[in-house]
C-alpha positions in Angstrom: 0.0 0.0 0.0 1.4 3.4 -0.8 0.9 6.3 1.3 -1.0 9.2 -0.1 0.9 12.5 -0.3 0.7 14.9 2.7 -1.3 17.9 2.0 0.6 20.8 3.7 -1.2 23.4 5.9 -2.6 26.3 3.9 -0.5 29.4 3.8 -1.3 33.0 3.2 0.5 34.4 0.4 0.6 38.2 0.3 0.3 39.7 -3.1 3.0 42.4 -4.1 1.2 45.7 -4.6 2.7 49.0 -5.7 0.6 51.3 -3.4 2.7 54.5 -4.2 0.2 56.2 -6.6 -1.0 59.8 -5.9 -3.1 59.8 -2.8 -4.1 62.3 -0.1 -1.9 62.4 2.9 -4.9 61.8 5.1 -5.8 58.4 3.4 -4.5 55.4 5.4 -1.9 53.0 4.2 -4.4 50.2 4.4 -6.9 51.9 2.0 -4.0 52.8 -0.2 -3.0 49.2 -0.5 -6.8 48.0 -1.0 -7.4 50.5 -3.7 -4.0 49.7 -5.5 -4.8 46.0 -5.2 -7.7 46.8 -7.4 -5.9 48.8 -10.0 -6.5 52.3 -8.9 -3.7 54.7 -8.8 -5.3 57.9 -7.5 -8.5 58.9 -5.6 -10.3 59.7 -8.9 -10.0 56.1 -10.0 -10.9 54.7 -6.6 -14.0 56.8 -6.3 -15.4 57.2 -9.8 -18.2 59.4 -10.8 -21.3 58.9 -13.0 -19.5 60.9 -15.7 -16.8 58.3 -15.8 -19.4 55.4 -16.6 -18.9 53.6 -19.9 -21.7 55.0 -22.3 -24.4 52.5 -23.0 -24.3 53.2 -26.8 -22.4 49.9 -27.7 -24.4 47.7 -25.6 -26.3 45.6 -28.3 -30.1 45.3 -28.6 -30.8 48.4 -26.4 -32.9 50.0 -29.1 -35.1 46.8 -29.1 -35.3 46.7 -25.4 -36.1 50.4 -24.9 -38.8 50.0 -27.6 -40.4 47.3 -25.9 -40.4 48.9 -22.4 -41.4 52.4 -23.8 -44.5 50.7 -25.4 -45.3 48.9 -22.2 -45.2 52.3 -20.3 -47.3 54.0 -23.0 -50.0 51.4 -22.9 -50.0 50.7 -19.1 -49.0 47.1 -19.7 -48.3 44.9 -16.7 -44.4 44.4 -16.4 -43.1 41.6 -14.3 -39.4 41.5 -13.5 -38.0 38.2 -12.7 -35.0 38.2 -10.6 -32.9 35.6 -8.9 -32.2 34.6 -5.3 -28.4 35.7 -5.3 -27.0 39.2 -4.5 -26.8 40.2 -8.3 -30.2 38.8 -9.1 -31.7 40.4 -6.0 -30.3 43.9 -6.6 -30.9 43.7 -10.4 -34.6 43.0 -9.6 -34.8 45.7 -7.1 -33.2 48.3 -9.6 -35.4 47.2 -12.5 -38.5 47.6 -10.4 -37.7 50.8 -8.8 -36.3 52.3 -11.9 -39.2 51.4 -14.0 -41.6 52.9 -11.4 -39.4 56.1 -11.5 -39.8 56.4 -15.2 -43.5 56.2 -15.0 -44.6 52.4 -15.1 -47.7 51.9 -13.0 -47.9 48.3 -13.0 -44.6 46.6 -12.2 -44.3 43.4 -10.1 -41.2 41.8 -8.8 -41.0 37.9 -9.1 -38.1 35.7 -7.8 -38.1 31.9 -8.4 -37.6 29.4 -5.7 -34.9 27.0 -7.1 -36.2 24.1 -4.9 -39.7 24.6 -6.5 -39.3 26.2 -9.9 -35.7 25.3 -10.8 -33.3 28.0 -12.1 -34.4 31.2 -13.5 -37.5 31.5 -15.9 -38.5 28.0 -15.8 -41.9 26.6 -17.2 -42.8 25.9 -13.7 -42.4 29.6 -12.9 -44.3 30.7 -16.0 -47.2 28.5 -14.8 -47.2 30.3 -11.6 -46.7 33.8 -13.1 -49.9 33.3 -15.2 -52.0 34.3 -12.1 -50.4 37.7 -12.3 -51.5 38.2 -16.0 -48.3 39.8 -17.2 -47.9 41.4 -20.7 -44.1 41.7 -20.5 -41.6 39.7 -18.6 -38.1 41.3 -17.8 -35.5 38.7 -16.8 -32.5 40.1 -14.9 -29.2 38.2 -14.2 -30.6 35.3 -16.1 -32.5 34.3 -19.2 -29.8 33.7 -21.7 -30.1 29.9 -20.9 -33.9 29.8 -20.2 -35.0 28.4 -23.5 -38.0 26.3 -22.2 -39.3 29.0 -19.9 -39.1 31.8 -22.4 -40.8 29.5 -25.0 -43.6 28.9 -22.5 -44.0 32.6 -21.9 -44.2 33.2 -25.5 -46.8 30.4 -26.1 -49.0 32.5 -23.6 -48.7 35.7 -25.8 -46.3 37.5 -23.3 -43.5 39.5 -24.6 -39.9 38.8 -23.1 -37.1 40.9 -22.6 -33.8 39.2 -21.4 -31.1 41.2 -19.6 -28.3 39.0 -18.6 -24.6 38.8 -18.4 -23.8 35.1 -18.4 -22.2 33.5 -21.3 -24.6 32.5 -24.1 -24.9 28.9 -25.5 -24.8 27.9 -29.2 -28.3 29.1 -29.6 -30.4 31.9 -28.2 -33.7 31.8 -26.6 -36.8 33.2 -28.5 -37.0 36.5 -26.4 -38.3 39.6 -28.1 -35.0 41.3 -27.2 -31.8 40.2 -25.5 -29.3 42.7 -23.8 -26.1 41.0 -22.8 -22.5 42.2 -23.1 -21.4 38.8 -23.7 -23.2 38.0 -26.7 -21.0 37.3 -29.7 -20.1 40.5 -31.6 -21.4 42.8 -28.8 -19.1 45.8 -28.8 -19.7 46.9 -25.3 -16.1 47.2 -23.7 -16.9 45.6 -20.3 -17.5 41.9 -20.5 -17.5 41.8 -16.5 -20.6 43.8 -16.2 -22.8 42.3 -13.5 -26.6 41.6 -14.1 -27.5 44.6 -12.1 -25.3 46.7 -14.2 -27.0 45.5 -17.4 -30.5 46.4 -16.1 -29.1 49.9 -14.9 -27.8 50.5 -18.5 -31.3 49.4 -19.9 -32.9 51.9 -17.5 -30.4 54.7 -18.7 -31.3 54.0 -22.3 -35.0 53.9 -21.6 -34.7 57.3 -19.9 -33.0 58.8 -22.9 -35.6 57.4 -25.2 -38.4 58.9 -23.1 -36.8 62.3 -22.8 -36.0 62.4 -26.6 -39.8 61.7 -27.2 -40.8 64.3 -24.8 -42.5 61.9 -22.5 -40.3 62.5 -19.5 -39.0 65.6 -17.8 -36.5 65.2 -15.0 -33.4 67.1 -13.8 -31.1 64.3 -13.3 -27.7 63.9 -14.8 -27.5 63.3 -18.4 
C-alpha cells in the first residue's frame, strides 16, 4: 500500500502591490493598499463619478429593449421583473422595479423563483405560476440567456419577453423579443465583466434617454 501524499497546511501568500500612486496624505496606508490591489492609482480612479461610466451606446439590442419598455409604459402594460435569489439577481430585480416605477410604469411586479420549487431562472414551472399575475411583459434580470424552455412557455401564452443577462450564451439564443447581454457574440460593449444589475441599470439609462427624446419624461437628473 502506498501512502497518499501529505497535504501541507494552507499558507497566506501576500500579493505584491505598488501602493505608491497619488493619494491624499490623510488616506490610511491600508486603504491605499486595498485601492492599489484593485488597480487604482489615485482617488479619482478609486471613487469614480457617474460621468466616468462607460456610455451605453455600444451595448447591443438596447433600441429593441427600450422600444419594448417604452411601449409597455405608454399602454400601461403589466411588467413583471423576474429576478434571482443571489445578490446580483436580487439587486438587479430591485433596480429594475424601482427604476421602471421612477420612469412612469404604474404596473410593475417583482418575481423571484424558488430554485427548490421552480428550478433555475425563468422555468416553465415559474411561467405557470406567473400566469395568475396576467403579465404582458416579462423582464429577466441576471438570467434568461439559458432559459429556452421558460421563454418558449411565456411566448406561447402571448407574453413579451426581454432578457437582460451577463452570463455566457450557448450555441443558440432563446426566442425572446430582445436580449441585452454584453457577452453576446459580436457585442461591442467594452466591459465583459458587467454584472446583471449593471446590465439592467444600462437598460434603464437607455430607456430614460428614449423617453426624454420623445418628450415623455421631464426630469432634472444627470445626462
